[in-house]
C-alpha positions in Angstrom: 15.9 32.0 -5.4 15.7 28.4 -6.7 14.4 27.8 -9.6 10.9 25.6 -9.9 10.7 25.4 -6.3 7.5 26.9 -4.5 6.8 27.3 -0.5 4.3 24.7 -1.0 6.5 22.3 -2.2 8.7 22.6 1.7 5.3 22.6 3.4 3.7 19.3 1.3 7.4 17.5 2.5 7.0 18.4 5.7 3.6 17.3 6.1 4.4 13.8 4.3 7.5 13.3 6.6 5.4 14.3 9.4 2.5 11.3 8.5 5.3 9.1 7.9 6.7 9.3 11.1 3.4 8.8 13.1 1.7 11.9 13.0 -2.4 11.7 13.6 -4.6 13.0 11.2 -5.2 15.8 14.2 -1.6 16.7 14.4 -1.6 17.0 11.1 -4.9 18.9 10.8 -3.3 21.0 13.6 0.3 21.8 11.7 -1.8 23.1 8.5 -3.9 25.0 10.4 -7.3 23.1 8.8 -10.4 22.6 10.3 -11.6 19.5 7.8 -9.6 16.3 7.9 -9.7 16.6 3.7 -6.2 17.7 3.4 -4.5 15.7 6.3 -6.1 12.2 4.9 -4.0 12.9 1.9 -1.0 12.9 4.1 -2.3 10.0 6.1 -2.6 7.7 2.9 1.0 8.6 1.6 2.3 7.2 4.8 0.1 3.9 4.5 1.5 3.4 0.9 5.0 4.1 2.4 4.2 1.3 5.2 2.9 -1.3 2.7 6.3 -1.1 0.5 8.4 -1.4 3.7 6.2 -4.3 4.6 6.7 -6.0 1.3 10.2 -5.3 1.4 10.5 -7.0 4.8 8.3 -9.8 3.5 10.7 -10.5 0.8 13.7 -10.2 3.2 12.0 -13.0 5.4 11.4 -15.1 2.6 15.0 -15.3 1.2 16.4 -16.0 5.0 14.2 -18.7 4.7 14.9 -20.1 1.7 18.7 -19.6 2.2 18.3 -21.3 5.8 17.0 -24.4 3.8 19.2 -24.7 1.2 22.4 -24.4 4.0 20.6 -27.0 6.2 21.1 -25.6 9.2 17.6 -25.1 10.3 18.4 -22.2 12.5 
């Protein structure tokens, strides 16, 4: 038995990963066995936060690439 590990932790991780992989609200509700959207929205919110972090990181990479292009004068 793992110390400090609960079955619910595994369930939470699985649903978070499902949301991040593109599962819809209905998909998450079915996976969790819930009739209400309340719990499933928690996982969708987590996925949206992760999407924002990824978009921000990609934006920074694009800005750096453009700055590097301007500095070397290649224009390509």
